[in-house]
N, CA, C and O atoms as a GROMACS GRO file, in nm:
protein
  392
    1MET      N    1   4.351   5.189  19.070
    1MET     CA    2   4.452   5.191  18.971
    1MET      C    3   4.437   5.314  18.886
    1MET      O    4   4.331   5.350  18.835
    2THR      N    5   4.545   5.370  18.877
    2THR     CA    6   4.546   5.488  18.792
    2THR      C    7   4.611   5.453  18.660
    2THR      O    8   4.712   5.383  18.653
    3LYS      N    9   4.552   5.502  18.562
    3LYS     CA   10   4.606   5.474  18.430
    3LYS      C   11   4.711   5.579  18.396
    3LYS      O   12   4.692   5.699  18.417
    4THR      N   13   4.819   5.530  18.344
    4THR     CA   14   4.923   5.624  18.300
    4THR      C   15   4.905   5.642  18.149
    4THR      O   16   4.886   5.547  18.073
    5ALA      N   17   4.912   5.763  18.111
    5ALA     CA   18   4.893   5.793  17.969
    5ALA      C   19   5.024   5.772  17.895
    5ALA      O   20   5.129   5.822  17.933
    6THR      N   21   5.012   5.696  17.790
    6THR     CA   22   5.132   5.677  17.709
    6THR      C   23   5.120   5.769  17.586
    6THR      O   24   5.018   5.769  17.516
    7THR      N   25   5.221   5.844  17.563
    7THR     CA   26   5.218   5.936  17.449
    7THR      C   27   5.324   5.892  17.349
    7THR      O   28   5.437   5.860  17.383
    8LYS      N   29   5.282   5.894  17.227
    8LYS     CA   30   5.376   5.862  17.121
    8LYS      C   31   5.434   5.993  17.068
    8LYS      O   32   5.362   6.090  17.045
    9ALA      N   33   5.562   5.991  17.052
    9ALA     CA   34   5.626   6.112  17.001
    9ALA      C   35   5.611   6.116  16.850
    9ALA      O   36   5.653   6.023  16.780
   10LYS      N   37   5.552   6.220  16.800
   10LYS     CA   38   5.534   6.234  16.656
   10LYS      C   39   5.653   6.312  16.600
   10LYS      O   40   5.694   6.415  16.653
   11ALA      N   41   5.705   6.259  16.493
   11ALA     CA   42   5.817   6.327  16.429
   11ALA      C   43   5.760   6.440  16.344
   11ALA      O   44   5.675   6.417  16.258
   12THR      N   45   5.806   6.556  16.369
   12THR     CA   46   5.756   6.670  16.292
   12THR      C   47   5.860   6.706  16.187
   12THR      O   48   5.976   6.733  16.218
   13THR      N   49   5.817   6.705  16.065
   13THR     CA   50   5.907   6.743  15.957
   13THR      C   51   5.850   6.866  15.889
   13THR      O   52   5.731   6.874  15.859
   14LYS      N   53   5.938   6.958  15.866
   14LYS     CA   54   5.894   7.080  15.798
   14LYS      C   55   5.925   7.066  15.650
   14LYS      O   56   6.035   7.026  15.612
   15LYS      N   57   5.829   7.101  15.571
   15LYS     CA   58   5.851   7.101  15.428
   15LYS      C   59   5.899   7.240  15.387
   15LYS      O   60   5.833   7.342  15.408
   16THR      N   61   6.018   7.238  15.326
   16THR     CA   62   6.071   7.367  15.281
   16THR      C   63   6.046   7.380  15.132
   16THR      O   64   6.070   7.287  15.055
   17LYS      N   65   5.997   7.493  15.095
   17LYS     CA   66   5.971   7.517  14.954
   17LYS      C   67   6.099   7.565  14.887
   17LYS      O   68   6.168   7.654  14.936
   18ILE      N   69   6.127   7.504  14.774
   18ILE     CA   70   6.244   7.546  14.696
   18ILE      C   71   6.193   7.642  14.589
   18ILE      O   72   6.109   7.607  14.506
   19THR      N   73   6.245   7.761  14.595
   19THR     CA   74   6.200   7.859  14.497
   19THR      C   75   6.288   7.849  14.373
   19THR      O   76   6.411   7.852  14.382
   20LYS      N   77   6.224   7.838  14.260
   20LYS     CA   78   6.296   7.828  14.134
   20LYS      C   79   6.306   7.967  14.074
   20LYS      O   80   6.209   8.041  14.064
   21THR      N   81   6.428   7.999  14.036
   21THR     CA   82   6.447   8.128  13.972
   21THR      C   83   6.450   8.106  13.822
   21THR      O   84   6.530   8.028  13.770
   22THR      N   85   6.363   8.174  13.754
   22THR     CA   86   6.358   8.161  13.609
   22THR      C   87   6.436   8.275  13.547
   22THR      O   88   6.419   8.392  13.583
   23ILE      N   89   6.523   8.238  13.453
   23ILE     CA   90   6.603   8.339  13.385
   23ILE      C   91   6.536   8.371  13.253
   23ILE      O   92   6.514   8.283  13.170
   24THR      N   93   6.506   8.494  13.235
   24THR     CA   94   6.444   8.534  13.109
   24THR      C   95   6.554   8.576  13.014
   24THR      O   96   6.638   8.660  13.046
   25LYS      N   97   6.551   8.516  12.894
   25LYS     CA   98   6.651   8.548  12.794
   25LYS      C   99   6.601   8.663  12.709
   25LYS      O  100   6.484   8.670  12.670
   26LYS      N  101   6.692   8.752  12.681
   26LYS     CA  102   6.657   8.863  12.594
   26LYS      C  103   6.661   8.814  12.451
   26LYS      O  104   6.753   8.742  12.412
   27THR      N  105   6.565   8.853  12.375
   27THR     CA  106   6.564   8.814  12.235
   27THR      C  107   6.659   8.904  12.159
   27THR      O  108   6.658   9.027  12.174
   28LYS      N  109   6.742   8.841  12.078
   28LYS     CA  110   6.839   8.917  12.000
   28LYS      C  111   6.771   8.979  11.880
   28LYS      O  112   6.679   8.921  11.821
   29LYS      N  113   6.819   9.096  11.845
   29LYS     CA  114   6.769   9.157  11.723
   29LYS      C  115   6.833   9.086  11.605
   29LYS      O  116   6.948   9.045  11.613
   30PRO      N  117   6.761   9.070  11.496
   30PRO     CA  118   6.822   9.008  11.378
   30PRO      C  119   6.930   9.100  11.323
   30PRO      O  120   6.922   9.222  11.337
   31PRO      N  121   7.032   9.041  11.259
   31PRO     CA  122   7.140   9.125  11.205
   31PRO      C  123   7.087   9.217  11.096
   31PRO      O  124   6.992   9.184  11.025
   32SER      N  125   7.151   9.329  11.083
   32SER     CA  126   7.107   9.427  10.985
   32SER      C  127   7.136   9.378  10.844
   32SER      O  128   7.213   9.284  10.824
   33LYS      N  129   7.076   9.442  10.747
   33LYS     CA  130   7.097   9.406  10.607
   33LYS      C  131   7.244   9.424  10.570
   33LYS      O  132   7.299   9.343  10.495
   34ARG      N  133   7.307   9.527  10.621
   34ARG     CA  134   7.448   9.555  10.591
   34ARG      C  135   7.538   9.446  10.649
   34ARG      O  136   7.632   9.401  10.584
   35ALA      N  137   7.508   9.403  10.772
   35ALA     CA  138   7.587   9.296  10.834
   35ALA      C  139   7.573   9.167  10.757
   35ALA      O  140   7.670   9.093  10.740
   36LEU      N  141   7.452   9.138  10.710
   36LEU     CA  142   7.430   9.017  10.631
   36LEU      C  143   7.506   9.023  10.500
   36LEU      O  144   7.563   8.923  10.455
   37GLN      N  145   7.508   9.141  10.437
   37GLN     CA  146   7.579   9.157  10.311
   37GLN      C  147   7.729   9.140  10.331
   37GLN      O  148   7.796   9.076  10.249
   38ILE      N  149   7.783   9.196  10.439
   38ILE     CA  150   7.926   9.183  10.469
   38ILE      C  151   7.961   9.036  10.491
   38ILE      O  152   8.064   8.988  10.443
   39LYS      N  153   7.875   8.965  10.564
   39LYS     CA  154   7.900   8.822  10.588
   39LYS      C  155   7.895   8.744  10.458
   39LYS      O  156   7.978   8.656  10.435
   40ARG      N  157   7.797   8.776  10.371
   40ARG     CA  158   7.784   8.707  10.244
   40ARG      C  159   7.907   8.728  10.156
   40ARG      O  160   7.954   8.635  10.090
   41VAL      N  161   7.960   8.851  10.156
   41VAL     CA  162   8.080   8.881  10.078
   41VAL      C  163   8.197   8.800  10.130
   41VAL      O  164   8.275   8.745  10.052
   42GLN      N  165   8.211   8.792  10.262
   42GLN     CA  166   8.321   8.717  10.322
   42GLN      C  167   8.311   8.568  10.291
   42GLN      O  168   8.412   8.502  10.264
   43VAL      N  169   8.189   8.515  10.295
   43VAL     CA  170   8.168   8.373  10.265
   43VAL      C  171   8.209   8.344  10.121
   43VAL      O  172   8.272   8.243  10.093
   44ARG      N  173   8.172   8.433  10.030
   44ARG     CA  174   8.206   8.412   9.889
   44ARG      C  175   8.356   8.421   9.866
   44ARG      O  176   8.412   8.346   9.786
   45LYS      N  177   8.422   8.513   9.936
   45LYS     CA  178   8.568   8.523   9.924
   45LYS      C  179   8.634   8.395   9.974
   45LYS      O  180   8.727   8.344   9.911
   46ASN      N  181   8.586   8.345  10.087
   46ASN     CA  182   8.643   8.222  10.143
   46ASN      C  183   8.619   8.103  10.050
   46ASN      O  184   8.707   8.019  10.032
   47ARG      N  185   8.499   8.098   9.990
   47ARG     CA  186   8.468   7.988   9.899
   47ARG      C  187   8.558   7.993   9.776
   47ARG      O  188   8.606   7.891   9.729
   48LYS      N  189   8.579   8.115   9.725
   48LYS     CA  190   8.663   8.131   9.607
   48LYS      C  191   8.807   8.090   9.637
   48LYS      O  192   8.872   8.023   9.556
   49ALA      N  193   8.856   8.131   9.755
   49ALA     CA  194   8.993   8.094   9.794
   49ALA      C  195   9.008   7.944   9.812
   49ALA      O  196   9.110   7.886   9.775
   50GLY      N  197   8.905   7.880   9.871
   50GLY     CA  198   8.908   7.735   9.889
   50GLY      C  199   8.906   7.661   9.757
   50GLY      O  200   8.973   7.559   9.741
   51ALA      N  201   8.828   7.713   9.662
   51ALA     CA  202   8.820   7.649   9.530
   51ALA      C  203   8.953   7.661   9.457
   51ALA      O  204   8.997   7.566   9.391
   52LYS      N  205   9.018   7.777   9.469
   52LYS     CA  206   9.149   7.794   9.405
   52LYS      C  207   9.251   7.699   9.465
   52LYS      O  208   9.333   7.640   9.394
   53LYS      N  209   9.245   7.684   9.596
   53LYS     CA  210   9.338   7.595   9.665
   53LYS      C  211   9.316   7.449   9.622
   53LYS      O  212   9.412   7.376   9.597
   54ALA      N  213   9.189   7.408   9.613
   54ALA     CA  214   9.157   7.272   9.572
   54ALA      C  215   9.197   7.247   9.427
   54ALA      O  216   9.246   7.140   9.393
   55ALA      N  217   9.176   7.348   9.341
   55ALA     CA  218   9.211   7.333   9.200
   55ALA      C  219   9.362   7.322   9.182
   55ALA      O  220   9.410   7.243   9.101
   56SER      N  221   9.436   7.402   9.257
   56SER     CA  222   9.583   7.394   9.245
   56SER      C  223   9.635   7.261   9.297
   56SER      O  224   9.733   7.208   9.244
   57ALA      N  225   9.570   7.207   9.402
   57ALA     CA  226   9.611   7.076   9.455
   57ALA      C  227   9.581   6.967   9.353
   57ALA      O  228   9.662   6.875   9.335
   58ALA      N  229   9.465   6.975   9.286
   58ALA     CA  230   9.429   6.876   9.184
   58ALA      C  231   9.524   6.886   9.065
   58ALA      O  232   9.561   6.784   9.006
   59LYS      N  233   9.561   7.008   9.030
   59LYS     CA  234   9.654   7.029   8.918
   59LYS      C  235   9.790   6.969   8.951
   59LYS      O  236   9.854   6.907   8.866
   60LYS      N  237   9.832   6.989   9.075
   60LYS     CA  238   9.962   6.938   9.119
   60LYS      C  239   9.964   6.785   9.115
   60LYS      O  240  10.063   6.724   9.075
   61LYS      N  241   9.853   6.722   9.159
   61LYS     CA  242   9.844   6.576   9.160
   61LYS      C  243   9.816   6.519   9.023
   61LYS      O  244   9.847   6.403   8.997
   62GLY      N  245   9.758   6.601   8.934
   62GLY     CA  246   9.723   6.552   8.801
   62GLY      C  247   9.601   6.463   8.803
   62GLY      O  248   9.598   6.359   8.736
   63ILE      N  249   9.500   6.504   8.879
   63ILE     CA  250   9.378   6.424   8.888
   63ILE      C  251   9.258   6.506   8.843
   63ILE      O  252   9.268   6.628   8.827
   64GLY      N  253   9.145   6.440   8.821
   64GLY     CA  254   9.022   6.510   8.787
   64GLY      C  255   9.028   6.574   8.650
   64GLY      O  256   9.062   6.509   8.552
   65LEU      N  257   8.995   6.700   8.645
   65LEU     CA  258   8.995   6.775   8.521
   65LEU      C  259   9.135   6.789   8.464
   65LEU      O  260   9.153   6.806   8.343
   66PHE      N  261   9.234   6.783   8.552
   66PHE     CA  262   9.372   6.804   8.512
   66PHE      C  263   9.448   6.674   8.484
   66PHE      O  264   9.571   6.677   8.470
   67ALA      N  265   9.379   6.563   8.475
   67ALA     CA  266   9.443   6.435   8.446
   67ALA      C  267   9.487   6.432   8.299
   67ALA      O  268   9.416   6.483   8.212
   68PRO      N  269   9.601   6.372   8.272
   68PRO     CA  270   9.644   6.362   8.132
   68PRO      C  271   9.550   6.272   8.053
   68PRO      O  272   9.502   6.170   8.102
   69VAL      N  273   9.523   6.313   7.928
   69VAL     CA  274   9.426   6.242   7.846
   69VAL      C  275   9.492   6.200   7.715
   69VAL      O  276   9.567   6.277   7.655
   70ASN      N  277   9.465   6.077   7.672
   70ASN     CA  278   9.511   6.031   7.542
   70ASN      C  279   9.399   6.056   7.441
   70ASN      O  280   9.288   6.005   7.458
   71LEU      N  281   9.427   6.132   7.339
   71LEU     CA  282   9.326   6.165   7.240
   71LEU      C  283   9.336   6.074   7.118
   71LEU      O  284   9.441   6.019   7.087
   72SER      N  285   9.224   6.061   7.053
   72SER     CA  286   9.223   5.986   6.927
   72SER      C  287   9.297   6.068   6.821
   72SER      O  288   9.308   6.190   6.834
   73PRO      N  289   9.348   6.004   6.717
   73PRO     CA  290   9.424   6.078   6.614
   73PRO      C  291   9.345   6.191   6.549
   73PRO      O  292   9.401   6.297   6.521
   74SER      N  293   9.216   6.171   6.525
   74SER     CA  294   9.135   6.277   6.462
   74SER      C  295   9.117   6.396   6.556
   74SER      O  296   9.122   6.511   6.512
   75LEU      N  297   9.096   6.369   6.686
   75LEU     CA  298   9.081   6.478   6.783
   75LEU      C  299   9.215   6.544   6.811
   75LEU      O  300   9.221   6.664   6.837
   76ALA      N  301   9.321   6.467   6.807
   76ALA     CA  302   9.454   6.524   6.828
   76ALA      C  303   9.490   6.620   6.717
   76ALA      O  304   9.562   6.718   6.740
   77ALA      N  305   9.442   6.594   6.594
   77ALA     CA  306   9.467   6.686   6.482
   77ALA      C  307   9.397   6.819   6.505
   77ALA      O  308   9.450   6.924   6.469
   78ILE      N  309   9.280   6.815   6.564
   78ILE     CA  310   9.205   6.939   6.592
   78ILE      C  311   9.269   7.016   6.707
   78ILE      O  312   9.287   7.137   6.700
   79CYS      N  313   9.304   6.943   6.814
   79CYS     CA  314   9.356   7.008   6.935
   79CYS      C  315   9.502   7.048   6.922
   79CYS      O  316   9.548   7.141   6.989
   80GLY      N  317   9.574   6.981   6.837
   80GLY     CA  318   9.713   7.018   6.819
   80GLY      C  319   9.809   6.935   6.902
   80GLY      O  320   9.926   6.972   6.911
   81GLY      N  321   9.766   6.826   6.961
   81GLY     CA  322   9.856   6.742   7.040
   81GLY      C  323   9.790   6.614   7.081
   81GLY      O  324   9.667   6.605   7.085
   82GLN      N  325   9.871   6.513   7.111
   82GLN     CA  326   9.817   6.383   7.149
   82GLN      C  327   9.775   6.380   7.296
   82GLN      O  328   9.676   6.316   7.331
   83LYS      N  329   9.851   6.449   7.382
   83LYS     CA  330   9.823   6.446   7.526
   83LYS      C  331   9.810   6.588   7.581
   83LYS      O  332   9.909   6.642   7.631
   84PRO      N  333   9.693   6.650   7.574
   84PRO     CA  334   9.676   6.781   7.637
   84PRO      C  335   9.669   6.764   7.787
   84PRO      O  336   9.629   6.658   7.836
   85THR      N  337   9.707   6.867   7.861
   85THR     CA  338   9.706   6.856   8.007
   85THR      C  339   9.565   6.855   8.061
   85THR      O  340   9.537   6.788   8.161
   86MET      N  341   9.474   6.929   7.998
   86MET     CA  342   9.336   6.920   8.041
   86MET      C  343   9.245   6.926   7.920
   86MET      O  344   9.274   6.995   7.822
   87LEU      N  345   9.136   6.854   7.927
   87LEU     CA  346   9.047   6.838   7.813
   87LEU      C  347   8.980   6.968   7.775
   87LEU      O  348   8.954   6.992   7.657
   88MET      N  349   8.953   7.053   7.872
   88MET     CA  350   8.881   7.177   7.844
   88MET      C  351   8.965   7.271   7.758
   88MET      O  352   8.910   7.345   7.676
   89SER      N  353   9.096   7.271   7.775
   89SER     CA  354   9.179   7.359   7.692
   89SER      C  355   9.173   7.314   7.547
   89SER      O  356   9.185   7.395   7.456
   90CYS      N  357   9.155   7.185   7.526
   90CYS     CA  358   9.144   7.131   7.392
   90CYS      C  359   9.014   7.176   7.326
   90CYS      O  360   9.014   7.220   7.211
   91CYS      N  361   8.906   7.166   7.398
   91CYS     CA  362   8.775   7.194   7.341
   91CYS      C  363   8.750   7.343   7.324
   91CYS      O  364   8.664   7.382   7.245
   92SER      N  365   8.822   7.428   7.396
   92SER     CA  366   8.798   7.571   7.384
   92SER      C  367   8.893   7.637   7.284
   92SER      O  368   8.897   7.759   7.273
   93SER      N  369   8.968   7.558   7.212
   93SER     CA  370   9.060   7.616   7.114
   93SER      C  371   8.980   7.674   6.997
   93SER      O  372   8.870   7.626   6.968
   94PRO      N  373   9.032   7.777   6.931
   94PRO     CA  374   8.958   7.839   6.822
   94PRO      C  375   8.933   7.747   6.704
   94PRO      O  376   8.840   7.770   6.627
   95LYS      N  377   9.014   7.643   6.688
   95LYS     CA  378   8.994   7.549   6.577
   95LYS      C  379   8.861   7.475   6.591
   95LYS      O  380   8.794   7.446   6.492
   96VAL      N  381   8.825   7.444   6.716
   96VAL     CA  382   8.702   7.370   6.741
   96VAL      C  383   8.580   7.461   6.724
   96VAL      O  384   8.475   7.417   6.678
   97MET      N  385   8.595   7.588   6.761
   97MET     CA  386   8.484   7.681   6.757
   97MET      C  387   8.438   7.710   6.614
   97MET      O  388   8.319   7.732   6.591
   98ASN      N  389   8.530   7.712   6.516
   98ASN     CA  390   8.494   7.747   6.377
   98ASN      C  391   8.426   7.636   6.306
   98ASN      O  392   8.391   7.650   6.189
   0.00000   0.00000   0.00000
């Protein structure tokens, strides 16, 4: 009797390496002093314009600082009226300062 050799087929798998590409980012230079100053000026202009817009809207609605105020008779004598449009105009009058 002759023996027959049985061979098992081995599955061969190849491992492929995946190469990762790394992207190096260039570091940005910080903005110059002049650029920062220009930006700061623009920010202040925008803030001033926004404040004017908000103040005019409040004045139109009659709210906040611009709300009508009923004054006491003694304070009305100093300010010159019973209902000033804003309290600050009353307090900054020259009668109060003296």
